[in-house]
C-alpha positions as CSV (number, residue, x, y, z in Angstrom):
1,M,94.1,89.1,106.1
2,K,92.9,92.7,106.1
3,N,94.3,95.0,108.9
4,L,92.8,98.4,108.8
5,I,92.0,101.4,111.0
6,I,89.3,103.5,109.3
7,A,88.9,106.7,111.3
8,S,86.3,109.5,110.9
9,T,88.9,112.2,111.4
10,S,92.6,112.8,112.2
11,T,91.9,115.5,114.8
12,I,89.4,115.9,117.5
13,Y,88.7,119.1,119.4
14,G,91.4,120.0,121.9
15,L,94.0,117.5,120.8
16,G,96.8,117.5,118.2
17,Y,97.0,115.8,114.9
18,L,96.3,112.0,115.4
19,E,96.8,112.4,119.1
20,Y,93.6,110.6,120.1
21,L,94.6,107.6,118.0
22,L,98.3,107.3,118.9
23,P,97.9,104.5,121.4
24,T,95.9,102.5,118.9
25,L,98.3,103.2,116.1
26,K,101.3,102.2,118.2
27,E,99.8,98.7,118.4
28,H,98.4,98.7,114.8
29,F,101.8,99.5,113.3
30,K,103.9,97.6,115.8
31,D,105.7,95.6,113.1
32,S,106.1,98.6,110.7
33,E,109.3,100.7,111.0
34,T,108.3,103.0,108.1
35,I,104.9,104.2,107.1
36,I,104.2,105.2,103.5
37,F,102.0,108.4,103.6
38,V,99.6,109.1,100.8
39,P,99.3,113.0,100.8
40,Y,97.2,113.3,97.6
41,A,94.0,114.7,99.3
42,R,95.9,117.9,100.3
43,P,93.5,119.5,102.9
44,S,93.3,123.3,102.4
45,G,95.6,123.0,99.4
46,I,98.6,122.1,101.6
47,S,101.6,120.8,99.6
48,H,102.5,117.2,99.5
49,D,105.8,117.9,101.4
50,D,104.1,120.0,104.1
51,Y,101.4,117.4,104.6
52,T,103.9,114.6,104.9
53,A,105.9,116.6,107.5
54,K,102.7,116.9,109.5
55,A,102.1,113.2,109.5
56,A,105.8,112.5,110.2
57,E,105.7,114.7,113.3
58,A,102.7,112.7,114.7
59,F,104.2,109.3,114.0
60,D,107.5,110.3,115.4
61,K,105.8,110.3,118.8
62,I,105.4,106.5,118.5
63,G,108.8,105.9,117.0
64,K,107.7,105.5,113.4
65,K,109.3,107.0,110.3
66,V,107.0,108.4,107.6
67,V,107.9,108.8,103.9
68,G,105.6,110.6,101.4
69,L,104.4,108.5,98.5
70,H,104.9,111.4,96.1
71,T,108.7,111.2,96.7
72,F,108.9,107.8,95.0
73,E,109.7,107.5,91.3
74,N,107.6,104.3,91.2
75,P,104.6,104.8,93.6
76,V,103.0,101.5,92.7
77,E,106.2,99.6,93.7
78,A,106.4,101.7,96.9
79,I,102.9,100.6,97.9
80,E,103.6,97.0,97.0
81,Q,106.6,97.0,99.3
82,A,105.2,99.1,102.1
83,Q,105.4,98.0,105.7
84,G,102.4,100.2,106.6
85,I,100.3,102.8,104.8
86,F,98.5,105.9,105.9
87,T,96.1,107.9,103.7
88,G,95.3,111.3,105.1
89,G,92.2,113.4,104.8
90,G,91.4,116.3,102.5
91,N,89.5,116.3,99.3
92,T,88.2,112.8,98.3
93,F,87.7,113.8,94.6
94,L,91.3,114.9,94.3
95,L,92.6,111.9,96.2
96,I,90.8,109.4,94.0
97,K,91.8,111.2,90.8
98,Q,95.5,110.9,91.8
99,L,95.2,107.3,93.0
100,Y,93.8,106.3,89.5
101,K,96.2,108.6,87.6
102,T,99.2,107.0,89.3
103,E,97.7,103.5,89.2
104,V,98.1,103.3,92.9
105,M,94.4,102.4,93.5
106,F,94.9,98.9,92.2
107,A,98.2,98.3,94.1
108,L,96.7,99.7,97.3
109,K,93.8,97.3,97.1
110,A,96.1,94.4,96.6
111,A,98.3,95.5,99.5
112,L,95.4,95.8,101.9
113,L,94.0,92.4,100.9
114,K,97.3,90.8,101.7
115,G,97.3,92.4,105.2
116,T,99.5,95.5,105.0
117,P,98.5,97.6,108.0
118,Y,96.5,100.7,106.9
119,L,95.2,103.8,108.5
120,G,92.7,106.0,106.7
121,C,91.3,109.3,108.0
122,S,88.4,111.2,106.5
123,A,89.1,111.0,102.7
124,G,91.5,108.2,103.4
125,S,88.5,106.4,105.1
126,N,86.1,107.3,102.3
127,I,88.2,105.2,99.9
128,T,87.8,102.1,102.0
129,G,84.1,101.8,101.2
130,L,82.4,100.6,98.1
131,T,82.3,104.0,96.5
132,M,83.2,107.6,97.3
133,E,79.7,108.9,96.7
134,T,78.9,109.7,100.3
135,T,81.9,112.1,100.8
136,N,81.2,115.6,102.1
137,D,83.7,117.2,99.8
138,M,83.4,119.6,96.9
139,P,84.1,118.1,93.4
140,I,87.3,120.1,92.7
141,A,88.7,117.4,90.5
142,Y,87.2,114.8,88.2
143,P,88.1,111.2,89.0
144,P,87.7,108.6,86.3
145,S,85.5,106.5,88.6
146,F,83.6,106.7,92.0
147,Q,84.6,103.1,92.6
148,T,86.9,102.7,95.6
149,L,88.7,99.9,97.5
150,G,85.7,98.0,98.9
151,M,87.5,96.9,102.1
152,V,84.2,97.2,103.9
153,P,80.8,96.2,102.3
154,F,79.2,99.6,102.7
155,N,79.8,103.3,102.2
156,I,81.2,105.6,104.9
157,N,80.3,109.2,105.7
158,P,83.1,110.6,107.9
159,H,82.6,113.6,110.2
160,Y,78.9,112.6,110.5
161,L,77.0,115.5,112.1
162,D,73.6,115.3,113.8
163,P,71.1,118.1,113.2
164,I,71.5,120.9,115.8
165,E,68.4,121.4,117.8
166,D,66.8,124.9,117.4
167,S,69.3,125.7,114.6
168,T,68.1,128.4,112.2
169,H,70.2,126.8,109.4
170,M,67.8,126.0,106.5
171,G,70.2,123.9,104.4
172,E,70.3,120.2,104.0
173,T,71.4,118.0,106.9
174,R,73.9,115.2,106.5
175,E,70.9,112.8,106.9
176,T,69.2,114.5,104.0
177,R,72.2,114.1,101.8
178,I,72.5,110.4,102.6
179,N,68.8,109.9,101.8
180,E,69.4,111.5,98.4
181,F,72.1,109.0,97.9
182,H,69.7,106.2,98.7
183,A,67.2,107.4,96.2
184,F,69.6,105.9,93.6
185,N,71.9,103.4,95.5
186,T,71.2,100.4,97.7
187,Q,74.4,100.0,99.8
188,P,74.3,100.9,103.5
189,V,76.0,104.0,104.7
190,L,77.7,104.3,108.1
191,G,77.9,107.8,109.6
192,L,81.1,107.9,111.6
193,R,81.1,110.7,114.3
194,E,84.3,112.5,115.2
195,G,86.6,110.3,117.4
196,S,85.1,107.1,116.1
197,W,86.8,104.5,113.9
198,L,86.4,101.0,112.4
199,E,88.8,98.3,113.2
200,V,89.1,95.7,110.4
201,R,90.8,92.4,111.2
202,G,90.4,89.9,108.5
203,S,86.7,89.6,107.9
204,K,85.7,91.2,111.2
205,I,84.7,94.9,111.3
206,T,84.2,96.5,114.7
207,L,83.1,100.0,115.7
208,K,85.6,101.6,118.1
209,G,85.7,104.8,120.1
210,T,83.2,106.1,122.7
211,L,80.4,107.3,120.4
212,T,77.7,105.5,118.5
213,A,77.6,105.5,114.7
214,R,74.5,106.1,112.6
215,L,73.5,103.4,110.1
216,F,71.4,104.3,107.1
217,R,69.8,101.7,104.9
218,Q,67.7,102.3,101.8
219,N,64.0,102.7,102.6
220,Q,64.6,102.1,106.3
221,T,64.7,104.4,109.4
222,P,68.3,105.1,110.5
223,I,69.5,103.4,113.6
224,E,72.2,104.0,116.2
225,I,75.1,101.4,116.4
226,E,76.8,101.0,119.7
227,T,80.5,101.1,120.1
228,E,82.2,97.6,120.0
229,T,79.4,96.4,117.6
230,D,80.5,93.8,115.1
231,L,79.6,95.1,111.6
232,S,81.0,92.2,109.6
233,N,77.6,91.1,108.2
234,L,76.5,94.6,107.3
235,S,75.6,94.7,103.6
């Protein structure tokens, strides 16, 4: 039975790292004494050790120990035996390259299908969709595949931003980029705004948080999805 929290972001304005999610995470990881942290996405080039320390500081507030996956001699075995797993944000291309290089991608999928509690933020959320192709990140590394975990039957666009009214910016909007994706791909894309997350319990997928999400389907007008909506049949 799948048991996931898929969050748009780790940090919202005015709050500390993971602070807005801690009450949810305390319940989500209630049976997990230790969380395996996947630091491979390395936001701003942070080291694996420093990134793990940042995650550990946040989880310490709810009485959980965090251990970085990079410290294990056998990362596949660590994932297989994990009580809980957290994949942090950063660069999705780098994250996926490392997950395939270490063969953790396949072990991670198996662990999540058997019900190991999982938290993903940003890049760690991108990998729960069908592919990584709706990431916002620069291709700084070359993964062997865009295929990801497929824990939800659609793609995710974390940090979704609406066009700013009266802005003089002439570049592409997030919606424009997703429309470009749909010129070649058929799966839906869910734009998750900051502070929103998906709760996955078995086959049920529910939008959580206070904000709506924006749903894009190929050749259809995007629509707003209200919080607490059941997205289980979205495909």
